[in-house]
C-alpha positions, 0 to 999 in steps of 0.5 A, a space after each residue: 765100434 759102432 752100436 746099432 740104435 733105433 729112433 722112436 718118436 714119443 706119443 703123449 703119455 709115453 714113459 721110459 718103462 713103456 718104451 723099454 717094454 715095447 722094444 725089449 719086452 721088459 719094462 725094467 730095462 730102462 737104465 740103458 734107455 736113460 743113459 742113451 738119452 741124456 737130452 731127455 728129461 727124467 719125467 713121469 711121462 713124455 710129451 709127443 714128438 720127442 726122439 728117443 734113441 733105443 740101443 739095440 741089445 745084443 743077445 747073450 751067448 747061449 750056455 751049453 746045457 751041460 755047463 749049467 747047474 741041473 736046476 737050470 737045465 
């Protein structure tokens, strides 16, 4: 089963959290990025020109509102 992956080329000063925010809308979703890029350093900031593989996240199936607790509807 193949997974969709995008490629992003870093700019000077890019960070894991900035890339996660750009692609996922959430700066906390860096774990998947780090796991998909063992070739990159765990650094505070990246140099320009590095290739970051960005796994495409699949949307979770929506839960029917009737199945949700009342405080989440």
